C-alpha positions as CSV (number, residue, x, y, z in Angstrom):
1,X,22.0,9.8,1.2
2,X,18.8,8.9,3.1
3,X,19.1,6.0,5.5
4,X,17.1,2.8,4.9
5,X,15.2,3.4,8.2
6,X,14.1,6.9,7.0
7,X,12.6,5.5,3.8
8,X,10.9,2.6,5.7
9,X,9.4,5.2,8.1
10,X,8.2,7.3,5.2
11,X,6.7,4.2,3.5
12,X,4.9,3.3,6.7
13,X,3.4,6.8,6.9
14,X,2.4,6.7,3.2
15,X,0.8,3.2,3.8
16,X,-1.2,4.4,6.8
17,X,-2.3,7.5,4.9
18,X,-3.3,5.3,1.9
19,X,-5.3,3.0,4.2
20,X,-7.0,6.0,5.8
21,X,-7.9,7.4,2.4
22,X,-9.2,4.0,1.3
23,X,-11.5,4.1,4.4
24,X,-12.8,7.6,3.9
25,X,-13.3,7.5,0.1
26,X,-16.6,5.6,0.1
27,X,-18.0,8.0,2.6
28,X,-16.9,11.0,0.6
29,X,-17.6,9.6,-2.9
30,X,-14.0,10.2,-3.8
31,X,-13.1,10.0,-7.5
32,X,-9.5,8.9,-7.2
33,X,-6.6,7.7,-5.0
34,X,-3.1,7.8,-6.3
35,X,0.3,6.4,-5.0
36,X,3.6,7.3,-6.7
37,X,7.2,8.1,-6.5
38,X,9.9,9.9,-8.4
39,X,12.6,12.5,-8.2
40,X,12.9,15.8,-6.4
41,X,15.1,18.6,-7.8
42,X,15.6,21.4,-5.3
43,X,16.8,24.9,-6.2
44,X,20.2,25.9,-4.8
45,X,20.4,29.4,-3.3
46,X,23.3,31.8,-3.0
47,X,23.8,35.5,-2.3
48,X,26.8,37.9,-1.9
49,X,27.3,39.5,1.6
50,X,25.7,42.9,2.1
51,X,28.0,45.9,1.5
52,X,30.1,46.6,4.6
53,X,29.6,43.2,6.1
54,X,32.6,41.0,6.7
55,X,32.2,37.4,5.3
56,X,31.7,35.4,2.2
57,X,28.7,34.5,0.2
58,X,25.8,32.7,1.9
59,X,24.6,29.6,0.1
60,X,22.4,26.6,0.6
61,X,22.8,23.6,-1.8
62,X,20.4,20.6,-1.9
63,X,21.0,17.2,-3.4
64,X,18.6,15.7,-5.8
65,X,16.8,12.6,-4.5
66,X,13.7,10.6,-4.3
67,X,10.1,11.5,-3.3
68,X,7.1,9.5,-2.2
69,X,3.5,10.8,-2.8
70,X,-0.1,9.9,-2.0
71,X,-3.1,11.7,-3.4
72,X,-6.9,11.5,-3.0
73,X,-9.6,13.6,-4.7
74,X,-13.3,14.2,-4.9
75,X,-15.0,15.2,-8.2
76,X,-17.5,18.0,-8.2
77,X,-18.1,18.4,-12.0
78,X,-17.1,16.3,-14.9
79,X,-13.7,18.0,-15.3
80,X,-13.1,19.6,-11.9
81,X,-11.9,18.0,-8.7
82,X,-10.5,18.9,-5.3
83,X,-7.9,16.8,-3.5
84,X,-5.4,16.2,-0.8
85,X,-1.7,15.7,-1.6
86,X,1.0,14.4,0.7
87,X,4.7,13.9,-0.1
88,X,7.9,13.0,1.7
89,X,11.5,13.7,0.7
90,X,14.9,13.9,2.4
91,X,17.5,15.7,0.4
92,X,21.0,16.5,1.7
93,X,21.6,20.1,2.6
94,X,25.0,21.9,2.6
95,X,24.7,25.3,4.2
96,X,27.3,28.1,4.3
97,X,26.3,30.9,6.7
98,X,28.4,33.6,5.0
99,X,29.7,35.0,8.3
100,X,33.2,36.1,9.2
101,X,34.0,32.6,10.7
102,X,33.2,30.6,7.6
103,X,30.4,28.7,9.5
104,X,28.9,25.8,7.6
105,X,26.9,22.7,8.1
106,X,25.9,19.5,6.3
107,X,22.8,17.3,7.1
108,X,19.7,15.6,5.9
109,X,16.6,17.8,5.5
110,X,13.4,15.8,6.0
111,X,10.3,17.4,4.3
112,X,6.7,16.3,5.0
113,X,4.4,18.3,2.7
114,X,0.6,18.5,2.8
115,X,-1.4,20.5,0.3
116,X,-5.1,21.0,-0.5
117,X,-5.5,21.3,-4.3
118,X,-7.9,22.0,-7.1
119,X,-7.6,20.1,-10.5
120,X,-8.9,20.7,-14.0
121,X,-8.9,17.7,-16.3
122,X,-9.5,17.3,-20.0
123,X,-11.9,14.7,-21.5
124,X,-10.3,11.4,-22.2
125,X,-9.1,10.8,-25.7
126,X,-7.7,7.5,-26.9
127,X,-7.2,6.5,-23.2
128,X,-5.2,9.7,-22.4
129,X,-6.1,12.8,-20.5
130,X,-4.3,15.9,-19.3
131,X,-4.7,17.7,-16.0
132,X,-3.5,20.9,-14.3
133,X,-3.4,21.5,-10.5
134,X,-2.8,24.2,-8.0
135,X,-3.0,24.4,-4.2
136,X,-1.8,25.6,-0.9
137,X,-0.6,24.0,2.3
138,X,2.5,23.6,4.5
139,X,5.8,21.7,4.7
140,X,7.3,20.5,8.0
141,X,11.1,20.4,7.8
142,X,13.5,18.6,10.2
143,X,17.2,18.7,10.0
144,X,19.6,15.9,11.0
145,X,23.0,17.7,11.2
146,X,25.9,15.4,10.2
147,X,28.7,17.9,10.2
148,X,29.1,21.5,11.5
149,X,31.9,24.0,11.3
150,X,32.0,27.0,13.7
151,X,28.5,28.4,14.4
152,X,26.1,27.6,11.4
153,X,23.0,27.9,13.6
154,X,23.4,30.8,16.1
155,X,20.1,29.9,17.8
156,X,20.7,26.1,17.8
157,X,20.1,23.6,15.0
158,X,16.5,23.7,13.7
159,X,14.5,20.7,14.7
160,X,11.0,21.4,13.5
161,X,10.3,24.2,11.0
162,X,6.8,24.8,9.5
163,X,6.5,26.8,6.3
164,X,3.6,27.8,4.1
165,X,3.7,26.4,0.6
166,X,2.0,26.8,-2.8
167,X,2.0,24.0,-5.4
168,X,1.4,24.2,-9.1
169,X,1.8,21.6,-11.9
170,X,0.1,19.2,-14.2
171,X,0.4,15.8,-15.8
172,X,-0.9,13.1,-18.1
173,X,-2.8,10.0,-17.3
174,X,-3.2,6.8,-19.4
175,X,-6.1,4.4,-18.8
176,X,-4.9,0.8,-18.6
177,X,-8.0,-0.9,-17.1
178,X,-11.5,0.2,-15.9
179,X,-10.9,2.7,-13.1
180,X,-7.1,2.2,-13.3
181,X,-4.7,4.8,-14.8
182,X,-1.0,5.4,-14.9
183,X,0.2,8.9,-14.4
184,X,3.3,11.1,-15.0
185,X,3.2,14.4,-13.2
186,X,5.4,17.5,-12.7
187,X,4.9,19.9,-9.9
188,X,6.6,22.9,-8.3
189,X,6.6,23.3,-4.5
190,X,7.0,27.1,-3.9
191,X,8.1,27.9,-0.3
192,X,9.3,31.0,1.6
193,X,12.5,29.3,2.9
194,X,13.3,29.8,6.6
195,X,16.3,31.9,7.4
196,X,17.4,28.9,9.5
197,X,18.3,27.1,6.3
198,X,19.3,30.2,4.2
199,X,20.1,33.4,6.0
200,X,18.8,36.0,3.4
201,X,15.5,34.0,3.2
202,X,13.4,34.4,0.0
203,X,11.4,32.1,-2.3
204,X,12.6,28.5,-2.8
205,X,11.5,26.1,-5.5
206,X,11.4,22.3,-5.4
207,X,10.5,20.6,-8.6
208,X,9.1,17.0,-8.4
209,X,8.6,14.5,-11.3
210,X,6.3,11.8,-10.0
211,X,5.0,8.6,-11.7
212,X,2.4,6.4,-10.2
213,X,-0.9,4.5,-10.4
214,X,-4.4,6.1,-10.0
215,X,-7.4,4.2,-8.8
216,X,-10.8,5.8,-9.6
217,X,-12.3,8.0,-12.3
């Protein structure tokens, strides 16, 4: 489970980013700023060893946990916007290398994610509106190893791994006051996972369900 200090550090980062966005939005005529949190559900990965290779299956399992998110966007047309999205999560990772030694490791995987996104929004009807989003960016992963058996990381434990990412999703907003909305959003972070966390590599999905408050139009 994430330590209290980890979440406090993430909250401070989100707070500083929020203050920065509040400062730049009058200059950029931004249409909205949003702060939220929710749950992150990461895809577990596994594969059988290649033919002729001694060892067991390789697998990486991730715990479900919380996520913090901050967004800011600029409207260009009535129903189109471009924005910046930041999130932080820290699921627990259990890794089994799949080698002949039974190497494995357990630790906390910190993930800072930043994406640049486009949004399409519907007109507001009875205080509700829908929106879809898509974007690209990167995630920076850090691993705090808690337990290791044999040699799970032949080149040393990964400390700072940068991966490209695509993000798609959508949500619903409800107006509760002038320029104030509540939102519920689902998004999929799609990442080519580093072989340091899963030896065969491949595509990795992390699904986030985020609720929050939106200030702006």
